[in-house]
SEZA-44120 format. One record per residue (C-alpha): y, z, x; residue in three letters. Coordinates in steps of 0.05 Angstrom, whole numbers, padded with zeros to 5 digits, always signed. Layout:
YZXala ...
end
This chain:
+02105+01241+02668met +02036+01231+02697ser +01998+01193+02750ser +01925+01178+02761gln +01893+01184+02829gly +01882+01231+02888ser +01902+01304+02885lys +01917+01305+02960arg +01984+01340+02965val +02031+01345+03025ala +02055+01417+03029ile +02124+01423+03062ile +02152+01493+03065gly +02213+01472+03106gly +02267+01521+03127asp +02302+01584+03104gly +02272+01610+03040ile +02229+01547+03033gly +02166+01576+03063pro +02173+01640+03021glu +02178+01604+02954val +02124+01555+02975met +02077+01614+02988glu +02092+01637+02917ser +02079+01568+02887ala +02013+01562+02923leu +01992+01632+02901ala +02005+01612+02828val +01968+01546+02836leu +01908+01584+02864lys +01910+01635+02806ala +01911+01580+02754val +01852+01545+02786gly +01889+01482+02806ala +01844+01434+02844glu +01886+01402+02898ile +01875+01386+02971glu +01932+01418+03011glu +01957+01379+03071val +02009+01421+03110pro +02065+01380+03141val +02120+01411+03185glu +02188+01378+03180ile +02260+01403+03180gly +02309+01442+03222phe +02255+01487+03251gly +02216+01428+03277lys +02280+01396+03303trp +02296+01458+03344lys +02230+01457+03383his +02215+01382+03385thr +02283+01347+03378gly +02259+01311+03314ser +02263+01337+03243ala +02211+01286+03219met +02171+01237+03260thr +02141+01171+03238asp +02073+01204+03243lys +02097+01258+03194asp +02120+01204+03146leu +02054+01168+03149glu +02016+01232+03134leu +02061+01244+03074ile +02050+01173+03050lys +01976+01183+03055asp +01981+01239+03004cys +02024+01204+02951arg +02047+01271+02925cys +02092+01324+02959val +02106+01397+02942leu +02170+01415+02977phe +02205+01482+02991gly +02274+01473+03020ala +02304+01443+03082ile +02363+01452+03129thr +02394+01389+03159thr +02402+01395+03235pro +02474+01408+03256pro +02483+01339+03286asp +02537+01295+03256ala +02495+01233+03269asn +02430+01262+03240tyr +02406+01233+03174arg +02383+01280+03120ser +02307+01285+03120val +02306+01292+03044leu +02349+01230+03035leu +02303+01192+03082arg +02242+01214+03043leu +02274+01191+02978arg +02289+01123+03009lys +02222+01114+03046glu +02181+01134+02985leu +02229+01099+02936asp +02236+01162+02894leu +02288+01132+02850tyr +02284+01180+02791ala +02305+01253+02798asn +02283+01291+02736ile +02316+01360+02727arg +02298+01400+02664pro +02339+01460+02643phe +02318+01508+02588ser +02329+01577+02561lys +02328+01603+02490arg +02369+01556+02446gly +02379+01505+02502leu +02334+01448+02526asp +02363+01390+02565leu +02342+01342+02620ile +02386+01309+02672ile +02359+01243+02697val +02393+01226+02762arg +02390+01159+02799glu +02364+01181+02867asn +02371+01124+02917thr +02439+01091+02906glu +02510+01112+02892gly +02548+01151+02945leu +02482+01172+02977tyr +02465+01101+02999ser +02475+01120+03072asp +02527+01066+03083leu +02584+01100+03120glu +02636+01087+03173glu +02666+01149+03205val +02726+01146+03252gly +02778+01194+03279asp +02831+01172+03228glu +02790+01145+03171glu +02721+01152+03140ala +02690+01106+03088arg +02628+01114+03045thr +02604+01054+03005ile +02583+01069+02933arg +02526+01022+02915val +02507+01009+02842ile +02458+00954+02827thr +02432+00926+02761arg +02360+00937+02785thr +02373+01010+02803gly +02411+01023+02738ser +02358+00989+02696lys +02299+01028+02723arg +02333+01096+02718ile +02354+01079+02647ala +02283+01060+02631glu +02258+01127+02658lys +02310+01164+02618ala +02291+01126+02555cys +02218+01144+02565glu +02238+01217+02562leu +02287+01208+02505ala +02236+01171+02462ala +02203+01237+02443ser +02268+01276+02438arg +02335+01270+02402arg +02379+01223+02441arg +02406+01197+02507leu +02475+01209+02536thr +02499+01161+02590ile +02546+01197+02638val +02594+01155+02678his +02666+01145+02702lys +02674+01073+02680ala +02747+01083+02661asn +02764+01089+02735val +02705+01063+02775leu +02690+00990+02763arg +02621+01000+02794ser +02605+01047+02737asp +02617+00992+02687arg +02554+00958+02712leu +02515+01024+02706phe +02542+01038+02636leu +02529+00968+02609asn +02459+00965+02639thr +02440+01033+02610cys +02467+01011+02542arg +02426+00948+02544glu +02362+00986+02560val +02374+01038+02506ala +02388+00984+02454glu +02326+00944+02474asp +02283+01006+02467arg +02317+01029+02402ala +02336+01096+02434ile +02395+01131+02400pro +02450+01140+02453tyr +02522+01156+02466asp +02562+01157+02530asp +02611+01206+02561met +02658+01209+02620leu +02631+01255+02674val +02691+01303+02671asp +02681+01311+02596ala +02607+01322+02607ala +02622+01376+02658ala +02666+01411+02607tyr +02617+01407+02550tyr +02560+01431+02593leu +02597+01497+02598val +02625+01505+02528val +02573+01468+02485his +02511+01455+02527pro +02469+01449+02464glu +02506+01383+02452lys +02461+01350+02503phe +02389+01327+02503asp +02374+01276+02558val +02430+01256+02605leu +02425+01196+02652val +02475+01187+02708thr +02488+01164+02779thr +02469+01200+02843asn +02529+01243+02860leu +02546+01259+02787phe +02474+01280+02774gly +02474+01324+02836asp +02537+01362+02814ile +02521+01367+02740leu +02452+01394+02752ser +02479+01451+02794asp +02528+01465+02737glu +02470+01464+02687ala +02433+01514+02731ala +02492+01561+02726gly +02491+01553+02650val +02419+01576+02645ile +02428+01632+02696gly +02411+01612+02767ser +02393+01555+02814leu +02331+01596+02829gly +02302+01582+02761leu +02305+01507+02765cys +02253+01455+02785ala +02256+01381+02796ser +02213+01319+02804ala +02231+01260+02848asn +02191+01201+02821leu +02176+01131+02843gly +02126+01078+02823glu +02074+01104+02874arg +02098+01170+02902tyr +02126+01236+02876ala +02159+01296+02907leu +02170+01362+02871phe +02220+01415+02893glu +02264+01471+02868pro +02336+01448+02864ile +02363+01505+02906his +02377+01499+02981gly +02347+01534+03040ser +02393+01595+03034ala +02384+01619+03106pro +02427+01680+03093asp +02373+01712+03049ile +02312+01683+03085ala +02259+01735+03101gly +02291+01789+03058lys +02246+01782+02996gly +02307+01764+02954leu +02290+01691+02939ala +02274+01672+02867asn +02207+01637+02869pro +02210+01610+02797ile +02242+01543+02815gly +02186+01529+02864ala +02132+01553+02816ile +02160+01509+02760arg +02162+01451+02809ser +02088+01463+02821ala +02077+01460+02746ala +02115+01394+02742met +02070+01368+02797met +02007+01388+02760met +02033+01352+02698asp +02045+01289+02740trp +01974+01296+02767leu +01948+01295+02696gly +01934+01370+02690glu +01978+01382+02629val +01943+01446+02607glu +01950+01476+02677val +02024+01460+02676ala +02032+01491+02607arg +01997+01555+02628arg +02041+01563+02690ile +02105+01554+02649glu +02081+01604+02597glu +02067+01656+02652ala +02137+01645+02680val +02170+01655+02612val +02129+01718+02599arg +02149+01746+02667ser +02223+01733+02653ile +02218+01762+02582asp +02186+01825+02611asn +02245+01834+02658gly +02206+01820+02722thr +02262+01782+02755thr +02300+01775+02821thr +02371+01797+02833his +02402+01728+02819asp +02387+01736+02745ile +02402+01810+02740gly +02335+01839+02762gly +02315+01882+02820ser +02246+01853+02837cys +02227+01821+02903thr +02200+01751+02911thr +02130+01780+02919leu +02136+01824+02857lys +02156+01765+02813val +02100+01723+02841thr +02049+01778+02830glu +02072+01786+02757ala +02063+01712+02743ile +01995+01711+02777val +01975+01773+02736ser +01993+01738+02671his +01952+01677+02690leu +01892+01720+02710gln +01895+01760+02645ser +01885+01695+02605trp +01827+01669+02647ser 
end
């Protein structure tokens, strides 16, 4: 998962706990000696409140000029007609592959989620008596997400295609296309209905290696997987396209704990590590992840995973581990 080119990075703290965990991620990047050019961009609910726009065309052009984004968290403005900024970014940058790794001792799996189609295609009709959302599945979209999943599965054990083709005819296209790609690439695979996958993620998560699925199913299953490993706050993700990439923790903006020092910064820090890997700095990414694991093993953790440390204390512990190795 790497890209050649500029290390100019759009830094988007966003809303709620987003700026707090972003501060932690940047502190860790500084401690590890990461060489990036930070380009701050303000978008989100906070900007909407004082300008009337959560993201302008000028903001989007600035982001596109960077090619790479490190993202905190965002709150969608409370306007029924307002389009999600994050969904718009995924569409505008064609970030079709959402890569979400989950690991703890004895468990290592990756959910590969199609990121631009499905029920999040932004094709909706809403009336007083009826609302419709169009679920879009294309062969092109299914093929390229299957190819990305197969790239990951090639160095691992196998691929599981997660679907609901027994009920949704649109999923038959997704399933058949994924099968074709896996067979063409000689990747061992099986397939599973999404409800069965949800069950086995809880009772036998070790059963899985790389899972590929559609947009909504991937969104839900990845939150479930986060619960299995302990917390949403531990989990990172990459949103990848052919040209651009966006890295973010999978948790939301959590406005109820914003400013209280309770946010777990590890998801954001791991997202920064994934970004460095994409930028070709594999050793930097490895060192960050090792420092995170050591901090967790030493019990320096936030309340969501049973600890009592603040956001700052966890960040300082990870930074200290990195500095001790330099």
